[in-house]
C-alpha positions as CSV (number, residue, x, y, z in Angstrom):
1,X,111.8,103.1,68.3
2,X,108.7,103.4,70.7
3,X,105.1,104.0,69.2
4,X,103.3,103.9,72.7
5,X,103.9,104.8,76.0
6,X,101.9,102.9,78.8
7,X,102.2,104.4,82.8
8,X,101.8,103.2,85.9
9,X,98.9,105.1,88.1
10,X,99.6,105.3,91.8
11,X,103.3,106.9,93.0
12,X,103.6,107.7,88.9
13,X,101.3,109.6,88.2
14,X,100.0,110.4,91.1
15,X,100.9,110.4,94.9
16,X,98.9,107.8,96.0
17,X,100.3,109.7,99.9
18,X,98.9,113.1,98.4
19,X,95.7,111.8,97.9
20,X,95.1,110.0,100.8
21,X,95.8,113.3,102.7
22,X,93.9,115.1,100.5
23,X,90.8,112.5,101.5
24,X,91.6,112.5,104.7
25,X,91.1,116.5,104.7
26,X,87.7,116.5,103.2
27,X,86.3,114.0,105.8
28,X,87.7,115.4,108.5
29,X,86.8,118.7,107.5
30,X,83.0,117.8,106.8
31,X,82.7,116.3,110.0
32,X,84.0,119.2,111.9
33,X,86.8,117.1,113.8
34,X,90.0,118.9,112.3
35,X,90.1,121.6,115.1
36,X,90.5,118.8,117.9
37,X,93.7,116.9,115.9
38,X,97.2,117.5,116.1
39,X,98.9,118.5,112.9
40,X,100.7,115.1,112.1
41,X,97.2,114.0,111.7
42,X,98.0,112.7,107.9
43,X,100.9,111.0,109.4
44,X,99.5,108.8,112.1
45,X,95.8,108.1,109.5
46,X,98.6,106.2,106.9
47,X,100.7,104.8,109.0
48,X,97.3,102.7,110.5
49,X,96.4,102.6,107.2
50,X,99.7,101.1,105.3
51,X,99.6,98.4,108.4
52,X,96.1,97.5,107.4
53,X,97.2,98.1,104.4
54,X,99.6,95.6,104.2
55,X,98.2,92.9,106.5
56,X,95.4,92.9,103.7
57,X,97.1,90.6,101.6
58,X,99.9,89.2,103.6
59,X,101.4,86.0,102.4
60,X,98.5,86.1,99.0
61,X,96.5,85.6,101.3
62,X,93.7,88.2,101.8
63,X,92.8,88.9,105.2
64,X,90.3,92.4,105.0
65,X,88.3,93.7,102.1
66,X,88.8,96.5,101.7
67,X,85.9,98.3,103.3
68,X,87.6,96.0,106.3
69,X,90.8,98.1,105.6
70,X,89.4,101.7,105.6
71,X,86.8,101.1,108.6
72,X,89.5,100.1,111.1
73,X,92.0,102.6,109.8
74,X,89.4,105.4,111.1
75,X,88.4,103.6,113.3
76,X,91.8,103.4,115.2
77,X,92.6,106.7,114.0
78,X,89.9,108.2,116.1
79,X,90.5,106.1,118.7
80,X,93.7,107.2,118.7
81,X,92.9,111.0,119.5
82,X,89.9,109.7,122.0
83,X,86.9,111.0,119.5
84,X,84.4,108.7,118.6
85,X,85.2,105.6,117.1
86,X,81.4,104.6,116.5
87,X,81.4,107.5,113.5
88,X,84.7,104.9,111.7
89,X,81.4,103.4,108.7
90,X,80.3,106.7,108.0
91,X,83.3,108.8,108.3
92,X,85.6,105.7,105.9
93,X,82.3,105.6,103.5
94,X,83.1,109.5,103.2
95,X,87.1,109.1,103.4
96,X,86.8,106.7,100.0
97,X,84.5,109.4,98.2
98,X,86.7,111.4,98.8
99,X,89.4,109.6,97.7
100,X,87.8,108.1,94.5
101,X,87.5,112.5,93.3
102,X,91.0,113.2,95.0
103,X,93.9,115.0,92.8
104,X,97.1,114.9,94.0
105,X,99.4,114.1,90.9
106,X,103.0,114.4,90.1
107,X,104.8,117.5,89.7
108,X,104.8,117.5,86.0
109,X,103.0,115.1,85.1
110,X,99.8,116.7,83.2
111,X,102.4,118.8,81.3
112,X,104.5,115.8,80.0
113,X,100.8,113.7,79.1
114,X,100.6,116.6,76.7
115,X,103.8,117.0,75.2
116,X,104.0,112.8,74.4
117,X,100.6,112.9,73.2
118,X,101.6,115.0,70.5
119,X,104.7,112.3,69.9
120,X,102.9,108.5,71.1
121,X,99.7,106.7,71.9
122,X,99.9,106.8,75.4
123,X,97.8,103.9,77.5
124,X,98.3,102.5,81.5
125,X,97.8,99.8,83.3
126,X,97.3,99.6,86.2
127,X,96.3,97.9,89.9
128,X,93.5,99.1,92.0
129,X,89.8,99.7,91.9
130,X,87.7,100.8,89.0
131,X,86.3,103.5,91.4
132,X,89.5,105.1,92.6
133,X,91.5,105.3,89.4
134,X,88.5,105.7,86.8
135,X,87.0,108.9,89.5
136,X,91.3,109.7,90.1
137,X,91.6,110.3,86.5
138,X,88.3,111.7,85.5
139,X,88.7,114.7,88.0
140,X,92.2,115.0,86.7
141,X,90.4,115.8,83.6
142,X,92.7,112.6,82.4
143,X,90.0,110.1,81.5
144,X,90.2,110.0,78.5
145,X,94.0,110.4,77.5
146,X,94.6,106.7,77.9
147,X,94.1,104.2,75.4
148,X,93.6,101.3,76.9
149,X,93.3,101.5,80.4
150,X,93.5,98.1,81.7
151,X,92.7,97.9,86.2
152,X,93.2,94.9,87.4
153,X,89.3,95.0,89.3
154,X,88.4,95.3,85.7
155,X,90.1,92.7,83.7
156,X,90.6,90.2,86.6
157,X,94.5,90.1,86.2
158,X,97.2,92.2,87.7
159,X,100.8,93.2,87.6
160,X,103.0,91.5,87.0
161,X,101.4,89.3,85.9
162,X,102.3,88.8,82.2
163,X,98.5,88.6,80.6
164,X,97.9,92.5,82.1
165,X,100.5,93.5,80.0
166,X,99.6,91.5,76.6
167,X,96.5,92.6,76.8
168,X,97.5,96.4,76.1
169,X,99.9,95.0,73.7
170,X,96.8,92.8,71.7
171,X,94.7,96.2,72.2
172,X,97.1,98.4,71.2
173,X,98.5,96.4,68.0
174,X,102.0,96.5,68.6
175,X,105.2,94.1,69.5
176,X,106.2,93.9,72.5
177,X,109.8,95.8,71.2
178,X,107.8,98.9,70.5
179,X,106.0,100.1,73.3
180,X,107.7,101.4,77.0
181,X,106.0,101.3,80.7
182,X,107.0,103.8,82.9
183,X,106.1,102.9,86.8
184,X,108.0,102.9,90.4
185,X,107.6,99.5,90.8
186,X,110.5,96.8,91.1
187,X,108.2,93.7,92.0
188,X,105.4,94.9,89.9
189,X,106.0,97.1,86.8
190,X,109.4,96.0,86.5
191,X,109.3,92.6,86.7
192,X,105.6,92.7,84.3
193,X,107.4,94.2,81.7
194,X,109.9,91.8,82.0
195,X,107.9,88.6,81.4
196,X,106.3,90.3,78.7
197,X,109.1,91.2,76.8
198,X,108.6,95.7,77.4
199,X,111.1,97.9,78.0
200,X,110.6,99.3,80.9
201,X,111.3,103.3,82.3
202,X,111.9,103.0,86.7
203,X,110.9,106.4,88.2
204,X,112.1,106.5,91.3
205,X,112.0,110.3,93.0
206,X,113.8,109.8,95.7
207,X,116.2,106.9,96.2
208,X,117.6,106.3,99.2
209,X,121.3,103.8,99.7
210,X,118.7,100.4,100.2
211,X,116.8,101.1,97.4
212,X,117.0,98.3,94.2
213,X,118.4,99.9,91.1
214,X,118.1,97.4,88.9
215,X,119.4,97.8,85.0
216,X,116.5,98.9,83.0
217,X,116.1,101.0,80.4
218,X,115.4,104.4,81.4
219,X,115.6,105.6,85.2
220,X,114.0,109.1,85.4
221,X,113.6,111.1,89.4
222,X,111.2,113.3,87.2
223,X,108.5,113.3,85.7
224,X,110.0,116.2,82.3
225,X,113.1,114.5,81.9
226,X,110.9,111.4,80.3
227,X,110.2,114.6,77.6
228,X,113.9,115.0,76.6
229,X,115.3,111.3,77.4
230,X,111.7,110.0,74.6
231,X,111.7,113.3,72.0
232,X,115.5,114.0,70.8
233,X,116.4,118.1,70.8
234,X,113.9,118.6,74.3
235,X,114.7,119.8,77.3
236,X,113.0,119.0,80.6
């Protein structure tokens, strides 16, 4: 019987792409640049940004700092649309400030957390930066929901390292079999759970034919499906 539910943050409770789009829109509006851009500006930025984030840690070697990734993304984005690329540093800093207060929750997240908190202890293990993870949780009114709240930058460990999961177990004072982890990543979340002996719920809202669909304890397409899965007799 589970006593605690641990959650991933990005692309589980929050939509990372939507948070980025929120921050992008706010930055462009404040800079007065929105009228100069085509309708697909968010997709163009996402394509550029994802390329730099992927290159940042290619083959396990960090090539760029976080600031580099965002600044280079803005430089290329501005150049693509024949805008003043010399503003890249200024706009990158504003973008990150906006990103750290973006509140693009996935559907049902807030209601599900509220209902589960009545029956389970809730915690979080997330890879990411302290300012962005805590900032967005605070902006969404969720910062005090999770105990423990383990952020890779703060603890010096990242999923799938079993030690960050073991740290959560120690803070909960629970054995692995009393905990369920909910996340969207096979490589980070499921693998970390496997190493730590924790059961895994795979959040996969839009599976494709090429997706790896492993044998897991639960598989959900909507966060609301956690309610009947974990609280018998209730419907989403």
